[in-house]
C-alpha positions in Angstrom: -38.5 13.4 -34.5 -37.9 13.5 -38.3 -34.4 12.6 -39.2 -33.2 14.3 -42.4 -29.5 15.0 -41.7 -26.6 13.5 -39.8 -27.1 16.4 -37.3 -30.7 15.2 -36.7 -29.4 11.6 -36.3 -26.9 12.6 -33.7 -29.3 14.7 -31.8 -31.9 11.9 -31.9 -29.2 9.5 -30.6 -28.4 11.9 -27.8 -32.1 12.2 -26.9 -32.4 8.4 -26.9 -29.6 8.1 -24.3 -31.2 10.9 -22.2 -34.6 9.2 -22.4 -33.1 5.9 -21.4 -31.2 7.5 -18.5 -34.5 9.1 -17.3 -36.4 5.8 -17.5 -33.7 3.9 -15.7 -33.5 6.5 -13.0 -37.3 6.4 -12.5 -37.4 2.6 -12.4 -34.5 2.4 -9.9 -36.6 3.6 -7.0 -39.5 1.3 -8.0 -37.5 -2.0 -8.4 -37.9 -4.2 -5.3 -34.7 -6.0 -5.9 -31.7 -4.3 -4.3 -29.2 -5.5 -6.9 -31.5 -4.6 -9.8 -32.1 -1.2 -8.3 -28.4 -0.6 -7.9 -27.8 -1.6 -11.5 -30.5 0.8 -12.7 -28.9 3.6 -10.8 -25.5 2.8 -12.3 -26.9 2.5 -15.8 -28.8 5.7 -15.5 -25.6 7.6 -14.6 -23.8 5.9 -17.4 -26.5 6.9 -20.0 -26.5 10.5 -18.7 -22.7 10.6 -19.3 -23.1 9.1 -22.7 -25.8 11.7 -23.6 -23.2 14.4 -22.8 -20.5 12.6 -24.9 -22.8 12.4 -27.9 -23.7 16.1 -27.4 -20.0 16.8 -27.6 -19.9 15.0 -31.0 -22.6 17.4 -32.2 -20.5 20.4 -31.2 -17.2 19.1 -32.7 -18.3 17.3 -35.8 -17.4 18.5 -39.3 -20.2 21.0 -40.3 -20.2 19.5 -43.9 -20.9 16.0 -42.5 -23.6 17.3 -40.1 -25.6 19.0 -42.9 -25.4 15.9 -45.1 -28.8 14.5 -45.9 -29.8 11.0 -44.8 -31.8 9.3 -47.6 -31.7 5.7 -46.4 -32.5 6.2 -42.7 -36.2 5.6 -43.1 -35.6 2.1 -44.4 -33.9 1.1 -41.1 -36.0 -0.6 -38.4 -36.7 1.8 -35.6 -34.9 1.4 -32.3 -37.1 -0.1 -29.7 -37.2 1.8 -26.4 -39.8 2.2 -23.8 -40.7 5.8 -24.8 -43.3 6.3 -22.0 -41.1 5.3 -19.1 -43.9 3.0 -17.9 -41.8 1.4 -15.1 -40.8 -1.4 -17.5 -37.3 -1.6 -16.0 -38.8 -1.7 -12.5 -40.3 -5.0 -13.3 -37.2 -6.6 -14.6 -34.6 -8.6 -12.7 -30.8 -7.9 -12.9 -30.3 -10.1 -16.0 -33.4 -8.7 -17.8 -32.1 -5.2 -17.3 -28.7 -6.1 -18.6 -30.2 -7.7 -21.7 -32.5 -4.8 -22.4 -29.8 -2.1 -22.1 -27.1 -4.0 -24.0 -29.7 -4.7 -26.7 -30.5 -1.0 -26.9 -26.8 -0.3 -27.6 -26.6 -3.1 -30.1 -29.6 -1.5 -32.0 -27.8 1.8 -32.1 -24.6 0.2 -33.4 -26.5 -1.8 -36.0 -28.1 1.5 -37.2 -24.7 3.2 -37.5 -23.3 0.1 -39.2 -26.0 0.2 -41.8 -25.6 3.9 -42.5 -21.7 3.5 -42.7 -22.2 1.2 -45.7 -24.3 3.8 -47.4 -22.4 7.0 -46.6 -21.1 8.6 -49.7 -19.2 11.6 -48.2 -15.9 10.7 -46.5 -16.6 13.1 -43.5 -20.0 11.6 -42.9 -18.6 8.1 -43.0 -15.9 9.0 -40.5 -18.5 10.6 -38.2 -20.6 7.5 -38.2 -17.5 5.3 -37.6 -16.5 7.4 -34.6 -20.1 7.3 -33.2 -20.2 3.5 -33.7 -16.8 3.1 -32.0 -18.1 5.2 -29.1 -21.2 2.9 -28.8 -19.0 -0.2 -29.0 -16.6 1.0 -26.4 -19.4 2.0 -24.0 -21.3 -1.3 -24.5 -18.1 -3.2 -23.7 -17.5 -1.0 -20.7 -21.1 -1.5 -19.5 -20.7 -5.3 -20.0 -17.5 -5.4 -17.9 -19.0 -3.2 -15.1 -22.2 -5.3 -15.0 -20.1 -8.4 -14.8 -18.3 -7.0 -11.8 -21.6 -6.2 -10.2 -22.7 -9.8 -10.7 -19.6 -11.0 -8.9 -20.4 -9.0 -5.8 
């Protein structure tokens, strides 16, 4: 997907969360470890909800901000995700899954952070700050929930 505007960026982010949810869901049934499989199921549900939340940002965001062009996006390192859903997560243990998913969220936050520093329009900067706050909140929530699962 070519990202030219903030609207494209948000849609791309939504698609990343949807893709991750699909990969995690597919891997849950293939992972031999019961705890890891349960974690994959939980994370898949969480990513699906996050996809819907990001979609809501698309609907409610300031139209001026959404149509703003992104000139500096191409200089950012691409977010690494297993685009083919090749059962990558099915081969990981509980800790490996946790690391991968939290790293994914960190990469999204780093992208937003880099773009916040370059945003010239107040509405666009506010939109990025809101999206970054959402990602931070969800990453902290995931971390807490995973910690609780580790205690069980």
